[in-house]
C-alpha positions in Angstrom: 32.8 66.8 78.6 30.2 69.5 77.9 28.4 71.5 80.5 25.2 69.8 79.7 26.5 66.3 80.3 28.3 67.5 83.5 24.9 68.8 84.8 23.2 65.4 84.0 26.0 63.5 85.8 25.7 65.8 88.8 21.9 65.3 88.9 22.4 61.6 88.6 24.9 61.6 91.5 22.3 63.6 93.6 19.6 61.2 92.7 21.7 58.2 93.6 22.6 59.8 97.0 18.9 60.5 97.6 18.0 57.0 96.7 20.6 55.6 99.1 19.3 57.9 101.9 15.8 56.8 101.3 16.7 53.1 101.3 18.6 53.5 104.6 15.6 55.3 106.1 13.3 52.5 104.8 15.5 49.8 106.5 15.7 51.8 109.7 11.9 52.2 109.8 11.5 48.5 108.9 13.8 47.5 111.7 12.0 49.6 114.2 8.7 48.1 113.0 10.0 44.6 113.5 11.5 45.5 116.9 8.1 47.0 118.0 6.3 43.9 116.8 8.7 41.6 118.6 8.4 43.7 121.8 4.6 43.7 121.7 4.6 40.0 121.2 7.0 39.4 124.1 4.9 41.7 126.4 1.7 39.9 125.4 3.3 36.5 125.8 4.5 37.5 129.3 1.0 38.7 130.3 -0.6 35.5 129.0 1.9 33.3 130.7 1.4 35.2 134.0 -2.3 34.9 133.8 -2.1 31.2 132.9 0.4 30.6 135.8 -2.0 32.2 138.4 -5.0 30.4 136.9 -3.0 27.1 137.1 -1.9 27.8 140.7 -5.5 28.6 141.9 -6.9 25.6 140.0 -4.4 23.3 141.6 -5.3 24.7 145.1 -9.0 24.2 144.2 -8.5 20.6 143.1 -6.3 19.8 146.2 -9.0 21.3 148.5 -11.7 19.3 146.6 -9.7 16.1 147.0 -9.1 16.9 150.7 -12.9 17.5 151.1 -13.7 14.1 149.5 -11.3 12.3 151.8 -12.1 14.5 154.8 -8.4 15.0 155.3 -6.4 18.0 154.2 -3.0 16.3 154.3 -4.3 13.3 152.4 -5.9 15.5 149.7 -2.8 17.6 149.2 -0.6 14.5 149.4 -2.6 12.8 146.7 -2.3 15.9 144.5 1.4 16.1 145.1 1.7 12.4 144.2 0.0 13.1 140.9 2.6 15.8 140.2 5.4 13.5 141.2 4.0 11.0 138.7 3.9 13.7 136.0 7.5 14.7 136.8 8.7 11.1 136.5 6.9 10.6 133.2 8.5 13.8 131.9 11.9 12.7 132.9 11.4 9.3 131.3 10.2 10.8 128.0 12.5 13.9 128.1 14.1 13.4 124.6 10.8 12.8 122.9 9.1 15.7 124.5 12.1 18.0 123.8 12.1 16.9 120.1 8.4 17.5 119.8 8.6 21.0 121.3 11.7 21.9 119.2 9.8 20.9 116.0 6.8 22.9 117.0 8.8 25.9 118.0 10.9 25.9 114.7 7.7 25.5 112.7 6.2 28.5 114.4 9.4 30.6 113.8 9.5 29.7 110.1 5.8 30.6 109.7 6.4 33.9 111.4 9.3 34.6 109.1 7.2 33.6 106.0 4.4 35.9 107.1 6.8 38.8 107.6 8.4 38.3 104.2 4.9 38.1 102.5 3.9 41.3 104.3 7.1 43.0 103.1 6.6 41.8 99.6 3.1 43.3 99.5 4.5 46.8 100.5 
């Protein structure tokens, strides 16, 4: 092997090493980006769920007080409202499998859309 071909081979090895280093760096940064995106989504979802929860609680108290005011009896108003929730609970228990299947399909569709959007974004880069 001549000195010239040895130099070309040596340069090729350096270029391949640099390429591998850059690809590893790309995957590391890409992973960090996805982790940051997932974390921000989780934080936002927790905030929205907490706000929705407190809104739901206060709206329930409002409706129970409103019913109590209509019947001029606080125990009756809160009892009627509790009865409505008992009815909802029984309906959910009766239709548990259908509701679970519906939620599963929606959740998996959302996950698949999210994966497709991420892959389209990666393809554009």
